[in-house]
N, C-alpha and C positions, 0 to 999 in steps of 0.2 A: 504493500500500500504506500503510495507516494504521499509524503508530508510536505506541504509547501514551506519554503524557507522562513516565511514570516511566522508560521506556527511553531516551527522548531525554535526560533528565537524567543517566542512567547513562553514556551515551556522550559527551555534550557538556555537562558541567556549567558550562562557561564560555560556552556558546552557540556555540562553534566546535569542530569535531572536530579534535583535534590528533593528527596521524598521524606516528609516529616512523619515519623512513626511514634505512636503513643503506646508505651508499655503499660499504661494504667488500665487498659482494657484487655484482659487476658484472652478474650475470645478472638481478638484481632492480631495481637502481637505478643511475643514473649522472648526472653533471653535465656539461652541454654546455660544452665548453672555451671557446667563443666567447661564448655568451649567459649562461653561468652558471646556466641553468635546469636544474632537477632533473626527471628523467623516468625511465620504466621501468615494468615490470609492477606493482611494488608501488605506485607513484604512481598508476597507472591504477586500481587496485583501491581505493585510499584515496579518490580523487575519486568513484568510482562509489558507494562506501558513503556518502559525504557526501550525494550526491544522493538515495540511498535514505532517509536520515534527514531530508533537507530542511534541512541546515545547511551553512555554509561550511566549507572544509577548510584547516587550517594545517599545512604540512609542517615537522616538527621534524627537521632533518637531522643525522646523525652520520657519522663516518668509520669507525666500528667497531661490530661487533655488540654487544659488551659494554656500550657506552654506550647503545645503543638499548634494550637489555634493562633497564638501570638506570632509564631515563626512564619506561618503561611501568610497571615495578614500583613506582616511587615516585609514580606517577600524575601525572607531569609531562607525559605524553602519554596519549591515550585509547585508541589502538590502535597496533599495531606489526606488523612482518613478521619472522618468526624461523624458524630451524631448530628443530624440536621437540626438546627435551632435558629430562630429568626435573629437573635442577637449576634450570633456568629456570622450570619448572612450579610451583615453590613460590610464585611471586608473579604468575604469568600463566596465564590460561586459554586454551589453544590451540584453534583449530578443527582439523578434519582438514586434511591438507596440500592445497595447491593445485598445487604444483610439486615435482617430484623432481629432485635435482641430485646428480651424482657427485663424491665427494671422492677425490683422487688424490695420489700421491707423485711428486716430481720429484727427480732426482739428476743428477750430472755424467756426461758420456759415459763417462768412464773408471771410474766407480764399479763395484765388484764386485757391487752389489745388482742382481738381475734380477727379483725378484718381491716383491709386497707382504708376503708372509709372512716375508721375510728382514730386514725393517726392525727388528723388535723384538729386538735383541741388544745385549749390553753394549758400551759405547763408541760406539754410534750416536747422533748428535745430530740431533734432528728440530726444524725451525723451523716454528712455527704462528703464526697471528694471535691475539693476546691476547684471550681471552674469546669466540673464535669457536666455532662448532659443532665444529670439528675439535679445538680446544684441549680442550673439555669431553669429547669422545668419547675422544680419545687419552690424556688424563690418566687415564681409567678403564681403558683397554684395554692400553696399553703397560706392560709389567712390567720390562723391562730397558733399553730405550733411554732417553735423556735428552731431555726436552722443553725447548726454548728458545723464547721468545716475542718475536715482532716486535710493534711497537705497533699495527699494523692488518693486516688480511688482504692488501690490495694491496702492503704493504711486505714480505711474507714472502720473496719470491725475492731481492730486493735485500739483505735482512738475511742470508739463507742464504749468498749469495755473499760478503758483507762479513765474515762471521764464520767462513767456511770450514766450515760445518756439513755434515752428510752427506746430509740429506734435507730437502726442503721439502714441506709438506702444505697442501692447500687445494682450492678449486674448480678442477676440471679445466680449464675454459676459461681461467681466469686464469693457471694454470700454463703452459698451451700458449702463450698470448700472450707471457708473460715469457720462455719458452724461445726463441721466435722472435726476440724483441728482443735477448736477451743472447748466445745461441749457446752451443754446447758442452754443452747440457743435454738430458735426455730424460725422458719420463714412464715410470714402471713400468707394465706392462700392467694393464688392468682398473681396479678401484677398491677402496679400503679401506673405504668406507662409502657409503651412499645417504642423502642428506640430505633430510628431509621439511620443506619450507618451508610454514609456516602463518601465518595471522593470529592475533593474540592481543589480549586485553583484560585489564586488571588484575583479579586475582581478586576484589578487594573490590567490583567493580561488579556482581557477582551472577550467578546461574545463568541468569536470563532474558536478560541481555545476552550471555552466552557462547553461548546457544542461537540467538539472532538472528544473531550474527556467523557461527556455524557454517552456518546456513541460507543466508546470503548467499554464502558461499564455495562451497557445493555448487551453488547456482543458477548462479554465474558459471563454474564448471567445465562444467556440463552444457549451458549455453547457447552455449559456444564462445568466451566472452569471454576466458578465460585463454589459450587456444590462439591466438586472434587477437592478443593483446597480445605473446606471445612472438614471433610472426611479424613483427609491426609493428616491434618493437625489434631484429630481426635476431638473436635468441637461438637458438643451436644447442646441442644436447647436454643440454637440459633438457626434461622431458616433463610434461604435465598429469597430476596425480595422479588415480587412479580415484575414482569416487564413493564416498562413505562415509556411512552412516547414523550419527546421533549415538546413543551408548550411553545 
């Protein structure tokens, strides 16, 4: 597939495609404890897009979503992988989602809370990862509960325990893993939000760049690439987003 020179310049002005990778979402990216190598669905997509453009890929790795968003917004990275949110959309053009992920609440076994709808009440303290999709969403949606922020999403449950908060909010799979690790914790049934994970490019890179990235994501969903990546990395509880035409 031929890529016009102006589009190559839009995506890789330094000659390298700098891909912002967020390790705060274990469904999308992780670091191998032995080798230190970064891998995951988002890494696979970044490398595949670099191949499409015919340029090398540099992974710009962060431990939190907020930092990854800042890097792409400031054009310190050329593409990134984010939960779609209107606040982030001020500086980033998103594709349609490629993966759907559930956001859940975690409480102690003895907590009186039994349903997601019971969380938003006076005196309830909810721990979220600073700058995460859950932070942005719950900051808009919760009217009575108090939001307290852990430095990163993987640190949410440990912060929740250390501060004796009432609820931890985050990726369901991360919360499940932490509940098994710590014990005495349970997830509330269902989900409080469905997170749409998309690729994004700095808004200033232009409409043509956004359209090309959107087309790439749609092709990778339809070809089975995303489903295969989820399976290859052992990801459960996330699903491939349906095909979506660009408006």
